C-alpha positions in Angstrom: 0.0 0.0 0.0 1.3 3.5 -0.9 2.0 6.1 1.8 -0.9 8.2 0.5 -3.3 5.3 0.8 -2.0 4.4 4.2 -2.4 8.0 5.4 -6.0 7.9 4.0 -6.8 4.8 6.0 -5.5 6.4 9.2 -7.6 9.5 8.6 -10.6 7.4 8.0 -10.1 5.6 11.3 -9.8 8.9 13.1 -13.0 10.2 11.6 -14.8 6.9 12.4 -13.8 7.1 16.1 -14.8 10.7 16.4 -18.2 10.0 14.8 -18.7 7.1 17.1 -17.9 9.1 20.2 -20.1 12.0 19.1 -23.0 9.6 18.5 -22.5 8.2 22.0 -22.5 11.6 23.6 -25.8 12.7 22.1 -27.5 9.5 23.2 -29.0 8.5 26.6 -27.1 8.7 29.9 -25.9 6.6 31.5 -24.5 5.1 28.3 -25.7 1.6 27.5 -23.2 -1.1 28.6 -22.4 -3.8 26.0 -23.0 -7.4 27.1 -20.7 -10.4 26.6 -21.2 -11.8 23.1 -20.6 -8.5 21.4 -17.6 -8.5 19.0 -16.2 -5.3 20.4 -15.5 -7.0 23.7 -13.3 -9.5 21.9 -11.3 -7.1 19.8 -8.1 -5.3 20.7 -8.9 -1.7 21.2 -7.3 1.0 19.0 -4.6 2.9 20.9 -5.6 6.5 21.7 -3.4 8.9 19.7 -5.3 12.2 19.8 -8.3 11.1 17.7 -10.5 13.4 19.8 -10.2 17.1 20.6 -9.9 18.1 24.2 -13.5 19.0 24.6 -14.9 15.8 23.2 -12.4 13.7 25.2 -13.5 15.5 28.4 -17.1 14.9 27.6 -16.4 11.2 27.0 -14.7 10.9 30.3 -17.6 12.5 32.1 -20.1 10.2 30.4 -18.0 7.1 31.2 -17.7 8.2 34.8 -21.5 8.7 35.1 -22.1 5.3 33.5 -19.6 3.5 35.8 -21.1 5.1 38.9 -24.7 4.4 37.8 -24.0 0.7 37.1 -22.6 0.6 39.8 -19.0 -0.5 39.2 -15.4 0.3 40.0 -14.2 0.5 36.4 -15.4 0.9 32.8 -13.4 0.4 29.6 -14.1 1.8 26.2 -15.2 -1.5 24.7 -17.9 -1.8 27.4 -19.8 1.1 25.8 -19.2 -0.2 22.3 -16.1 2.0 21.8 -13.0 0.2 20.6 -10.6 2.8 22.0 -8.0 2.2 24.6 -9.4 4.3 27.4 -10.8 3.3 30.8 -12.0 4.9 33.9 -11.6 3.5 37.4 -12.8 4.5 40.9 -13.5 2.6 44.1 -14.9 4.6 46.9 -17.5 2.0 48.0 -17.6 1.2 51.8 -16.4 -2.3 52.7 -16.1 -4.3 55.9 -12.6 -3.9 57.6 -12.0 -7.7 57.5 -12.8 -7.9 53.8 -10.6 -4.9 53.1 -7.7 -6.3 55.0 -7.9 -9.8 53.3 -8.3 -8.4 49.8 -5.9 -5.5 50.1 -8.8 -3.2 49.3 -8.0 0.5 49.5 -9.8 3.5 48.1 -9.1 4.3 44.5 -9.8 7.9 43.6 -11.3 8.6 40.2 -8.8 8.4 37.4 -8.5 7.9 33.6 -6.2 5.3 32.0 -5.2 5.9 28.5 -3.4 3.1 26.6 -2.7 1.3 29.9 -0.4 -1.7 30.2 0.5 -3.8 33.2 3.2 -6.3 34.0 3.5 -8.5 37.2 5.9 -7.5 39.9 6.9 -10.6 41.7 5.3 -14.0 41.2 2.5 -13.9 43.8 -1.1 -14.4 42.6 -4.2 -14.0 44.6 -7.8 -15.1 43.9 -11.1 -13.5 44.8 -14.6 -13.3 43.4 -14.8 -10.9 40.6 -17.6 -9.6 38.4 -18.1 -7.5 35.3 -20.7 -5.0 34.1 -20.6 -6.8 30.7 -21.4 -10.2 32.4 -24.1 -8.8 34.5 -24.8 -10.5 37.8 -22.4 -13.4 37.4 -19.3 -13.7 39.6 -16.4 -16.1 39.7 -13.1 -16.5 41.5 -10.4 -15.0 39.4 -6.6 -15.3 40.0 -4.7 -12.1 39.5 -1.2 -10.8 40.1 -1.0 -9.4 43.6 1.3 -6.5 42.5 1.6 -5.0 39.0 3.5 -2.1 37.4 1.1 0.1 35.5 2.2 2.2 32.6 0.4 4.4 30.1 -0.9 7.9 30.5 -3.9 9.9 31.8 -6.3 12.0 29.8 -4.0 15.0 29.9 -1.1 13.0 28.4 0.8 12.7 31.6 2.8 9.5 31.7 1.9 6.8 34.2 4.5 4.5 35.7 3.6 3.1 39.1 3.3 0.0 41.2 -0.1 -1.1 42.5 -0.9 -3.9 45.0 -4.0 -5.6 46.1 -7.5 -4.5 45.0 -6.3 -1.5 43.0 -4.0 -3.8 41.1 -6.9 -6.1 40.4 -9.1 -3.3 39.0 -6.3 -2.1 36.7 -5.8 -5.7 35.4 -9.5 -6.2 34.8 -10.0 -2.9 32.9 -6.7 -3.2 30.9 -7.7 -6.8 29.9 -10.9 -5.3 28.4 -8.7 -3.2 26.1 -7.0 -6.4 24.9 -10.2 -8.2 24.1 -10.3 -10.3 27.3 -13.0 -10.8 29.9 -12.4 -11.9 33.4 -14.1 -15.2 32.7 -11.1 -16.1 30.5 -9.0 -16.2 33.6 -11.7 -17.3 36.1 -12.0 -20.7 37.9 -15.3 -21.7 36.3 -16.2 -24.2 39.0 -16.6 -21.2 41.3 -19.1 -19.4 39.0 -22.1 -18.0 40.8 -25.3 -17.0 38.9 -27.3 -13.9 39.5 -29.7 -14.3 42.4 -27.7 -17.2 43.9 -28.2 -17.6 47.7 -24.9 -19.4 48.2 -23.2 -16.3 49.5 -19.7 -17.2 48.4 -18.8 -13.8 46.8 -19.7 -12.1 50.1 -17.1 -14.2 52.1 -13.9 -12.3 53.0 -12.0 -15.0 51.1 -12.9 -17.7 48.6 -11.7 -20.5 50.8 -15.2 -21.9 51.5 -16.1 -21.8 47.9 -13.0 -23.7 47.0 -13.7 -26.4 49.5 -17.4 -26.8 48.7 -17.2 -26.4 44.9 -13.9 -28.3 44.4 -11.3 -26.0 43.0 -7.8 -25.0 43.9 -6.6 -21.5 44.9 -3.2 -20.2 44.0 
């Protein structure tokens, strides 16, 4: 392909993303959340490279924040609103029992935007807890994750990110970053632990998944 043709393809992709975002922003709020089975959730998101002007990007962030909070959830990635763009928002300010917080390493995560995020494990320790997803509504399963990760990428202002996260914040970052790579938590989950919406078993509410592992017959890392 010639340079001119290649440049034209890039320009077309930029216009397509802008049009898609603008269509989302004139639609209902909170934004509709895409459910598992939609192709966008299984497609690697396009890296963000200035496809949106500052005003539209800021409006998109506001809309994603509203949608995440209304769901309610602790994170939302672009593909979950049907947008194949490598942007996610996270926030965890929900109250939690002290015992649960201590066992899960759950600390408050202030609202923030992740642009083109990547993570890599720090150390070899993995931990497993029940996890859910707005795109797999109501279902939960025990999901092993790296206990500590190094997060890189940038924020919505273009400021570079390079930090180490541990515990629940690290889990949230892994979950949302996986969305941008076309992965769902169920790809990593222990499916014997799967709990359906409305289940009275109570496993996800336990401070740790030990009882679920014993009673449902699966191993923990």
